[in-house]
N, C-alpha and C positions, 0 to 999 in steps of 0.2 A: 227821234220822230212819232211821230204817230197818223193810220190813217185817219177819213173820215170821207165819206157819201158824200161826191154833189153833183147838182145834176147841170152837165155846162148844159149853151145853146147849142141846138143847132146840130146835134153831136147824132149820127144815124152812122150803121153800117151795111149796105146792100146784101142779105145774108142771102134772098129770093134771087136774086142772078145768079143765075148758075154760071158762069166762069171768076166769078168772086167767089163766091161759095168754095167750090174747087179747089180755087188754087191758093184763095188767101190760108185757107187749112192749111195746105200743103205745105203752105210757106212758115205757118206756125209748128209746126211737123219738123222743118228742116232748118230755119236759121236759127243757130248757134252760135259762134264764137266771132262770126265773120262782121258780124252786123253790129259793129260799135259806131254807128253813123248818123247820117240824115243832117239838114241844112241847117243851122241855126242861125241867127234871121242875118242874111248874106246883104254887104250892100252892091251896088250897082256893079257892072260888072268891070266899068272903069277903074273900079275900087278894088279890086277884088284881090287878094295876093299873091304873088309867084310864088307858085309852088310848083310840083315835076313828085310823082310818079316812078320810084324803083323798086324794079322786081329781082328777084333772086332764087335760086333753089337751098332748100333748108332742110339740113342734116335734123330733121326731132330726135333722135339716139344722143348724135352729142351739141345740140344744141349751137351748132354754125349755119352762116348762111355765108357764102363770101361771090368776092366782082357782086353787084346790085351794077343793073344798068337801069337806063329812065327808058320810059314804054316812048314815050316820042323827044320828036325835040321841038314841039310848039313851047314859043316863050309865052307864059304868061297863065293861069290859072291852069295845072292836073291835077284833080281830085277828088278822093273816096273813094278810092277803090274797094270795090266786090266783088268774089270769086261766088261763080257760080257754081248748082252742083253738080256739074258735069265734072270739077275743078280745071279744065286747060282753057275754059274764058276768063276772063273779067271785065267787072262793068265798072265805066271812072262815068267821072263827069268832066268837062273840058271847053271855056269860053267860048261862043263861036258865035263871030258876026254880035250884034246886040244881046245878048244872051246864053247861057249855059245849055250843051245840051247833051245826051248820054252816049258814050261809046264804048265799042267792045275793044275790050282788048286779048286777041289768038295767044297765049303761051305758046306753041310747037311754031308759028310762022311767026311772032316777032310780032304781027301787024294790027293796024286798029282798023274800025266804020265805024260810021254814024248813024246810030241807033235813031232817036230824034231829031225834030227839022221843026220844030211847032213855034211857034211867036213868044211864048213861056217859056220860065226859067226853069229848068228839070235840078234837084244838085242826090244825089248817095244816090242811086237804083240800086235793088234789087233785084236779081235774076230769077225763076219764079218753075221748078223746074214741070218736065215733059212739057217743054215750049212755050207756057202758061203766060207768059207775055212777066214785066216785070210789073217792081213796085218802087214808086217814087215820090217824095215829097214833089211837085207842084207850085211853083209862083205864078200865081194868072196874072199879079199886073209886077211883071220885073223892071217895070220903066218909073214904079211909082217911089216915094221916100215917107220913110220913115214908120210910121204907125201902119200905113197904107200896104206898102209893102211887107208888114207881116203880117195884117190881118190877113195877105191872099195866100198864106201858106198852105196849102193842105196835103192830103195824102193821095196818092191815083194809084189805079191801075193802068198802066198800057198796055195795047196788044203785040204782040210778039215782033210784030215789023215799026214801034215804036210809036203807034197813033194813042193819043188821048182816050181810053172807053169811059174808064166812070169815076167819078169820086169812092173813093172808101169808105172814107169818115169825113164829117161836115167839122169835122172841132177845128177851128182855125188855129191861126200860131204854131204848126205842127213844126218840131225842129229835128228829133229824131224819136226812131222806136226800134222794138225790138222787144220777139215774144216772151210774153210769160208764164202763159202754160200752155195745154194744149186746148184748149178755148178762150187765151185772153193775149191782148197784144200791152204793151205799152208804152208811152209818150216822154216825151219832152217836150213841154210845151212855153212857146219863148218869156220874159217878162217883159216889161214896161220900164226901164229907168226912169223915166219921167216922172211915172206914177211913182215908184219905187216898189213898181211889184216884180220881186224875182223870179228866174223861172223854175218852172216846178216840173216835179212829176207826177203822174196819174197813170193808170191803167183801167185797160173797159174791157166787158167781155162781148165777144160776137154777137152780135146778137142783139144787145141789150143799147140802153139807154144812159145806163147812169155810170159813172165814168169816178174812179175811187183817189183820191189822196192820197199821194205818202208821204210828199215835203217837201219843199221847196230849199233850191239856191245848190242845184243838181248840176256838174257839170255833160260833158257833152256824151260821154263812153260809157252807152248802154249794153247791156249782152248778160247772156245765160250762161251760166255756169253748166260746165258739160253732163259734170254728174249730181250733183244736186239738184239741179234746173230751176235753183233761183233766181232771179231776177238779180243781177249785179248793175249797181251805178256808184259815182262819185258824190260824198257827201261836200258840200263848201261848204257849208252852215257857219265853222269853224275857219277862220279865216289864216289863222294860224298853222293851222292843222287838219289838211285835206284826207280824206279817207275811203278805204273802200268800203264799201259796202254788201251784203245782200237782203234782199225782201224776198221771205217765202210764201208762198200761199196760205196760209195761216195770220199771217199779216206779223208776223214775228220777224225784222230787224237786226241782222245778225252783222257783226264788228270785223272786217276779214282782215286789212291791212292798211294803215302808216301810209300815204302815197309822199316819196323823196320830197325832199323843200329845193329849191335854185337852187344850182347849185353852185359857190363862191366864184366871185367876177362874172359868170353865166347873166348872159342879155336875152337869150331865152326862155321863156312862158314858162309856170311851175308845171311838172307832170300829171298828167289828163287823161293819158290815152291810153284802152292795154287792150290787151287781147286774150282769151284764153286758150289753152290748145290743148288737141284731144285729152291729156293725160291728167287734166284738172289744174297743173300749172302753168303756170301766167309769165304775159310777158308784156313788160310797158315802158314807155318811150319819156325819156329824161334827156335833156337837150341835147345833142349829139349823139349819144348813150341810148341802146337797146338793156333793157333792162328782163334778166328772170324772178319772176319770185317761184319756190316748191309747194308753194300752197297751204303750208306749217307754218296757221302765226308762231310771231316774233320770230323767223328765219329771216338773212340775212339779204339780202338782194346779190345778184352776179350780173356782170357786164357781159352781154355775152357777143357784142357788136359795135364797134365805136365809127361815127362817119366821119370822115375824111373831107371834107367841103370844108369849105371857106365856107362861115356867117350862116353854114346852114342848120337847122337841128331836126330832127326827126319828132311826128305831128301822126297820124292816124296809122293802123298799122289793119294789114288780114292776112292773114292765113287760109291755104285753098282747105276741101275736107279732107285729103288723107297727110296734111302738115308736108307736103313735099316743094310747096311754094312759100315765098313770101313777098308781100308789097310792100313799102311805108310811101308817107308823104315825107318829101323834105322841100321843108319849107324856111324863105333866106329872113333873115333880121336886117329891120328898116335901120337906112342910115337916119 
């Protein structure tokens, strides 16, 4: 992949607003391994897959987790976990009425509270530090179909009370994002299958309108390496071999790891969800397993957990800042 500069339409980042300026910069300084998220063009709520978030204590040194439990009894779409800066709370989204809303789970009390009550749909929320509110993908036309829905996916700031405050970037079709550097962030832009336009990866400096194209055919997992600060992403340009790559601020792309193929006789999707640990090692979901990679190229993957729920497989994962809690999404295979 080679980067090139492109000018996307209607791109704006509101740095003049003191709320956005202060807290979005704090977000860029703090979001690291837990930000493998955001909402790729989601179907209508009635068509969302049945998913559940499980949470468990995590032994970082031993790489073990025991007795994960669901965070809610809700039967439907419970997805996209993201731990807060305080490590004791976790945001997630759940289908509510005719759309999806943001909820906050408190680890100590094992309880949830609804945060947003909008007519739009919210996905993959991020809690900002110092009670600075929430950043999330907001779908302003949640009942539209196809391209009208996707075009309404924008990056928004919400108040601490969950009220839509201001659009952060008017770039449409935003699927996921994460930090790239202290002054920039990366975005996954949803493609257009009918026009044969693949998903793409771009990055943008705060306060600038230029968007820099990195590549196409990427996966949904975007994050920042905890040591090198490189942007890591899944490259799907070779359909026979998906790879985890790292992009540096100098524009060079480094290959880190070939992702495992689908297990024999498994009907679960191929592995593409990853989560960095504070020491620079990596967790990957693969079918009903969580794998660990020690960060050294050529090293084998080891299994640290195997899900025992029939017909369920592990998708997104999140680790809190002190690596004492792990959350992961379990999705059930369609019959």
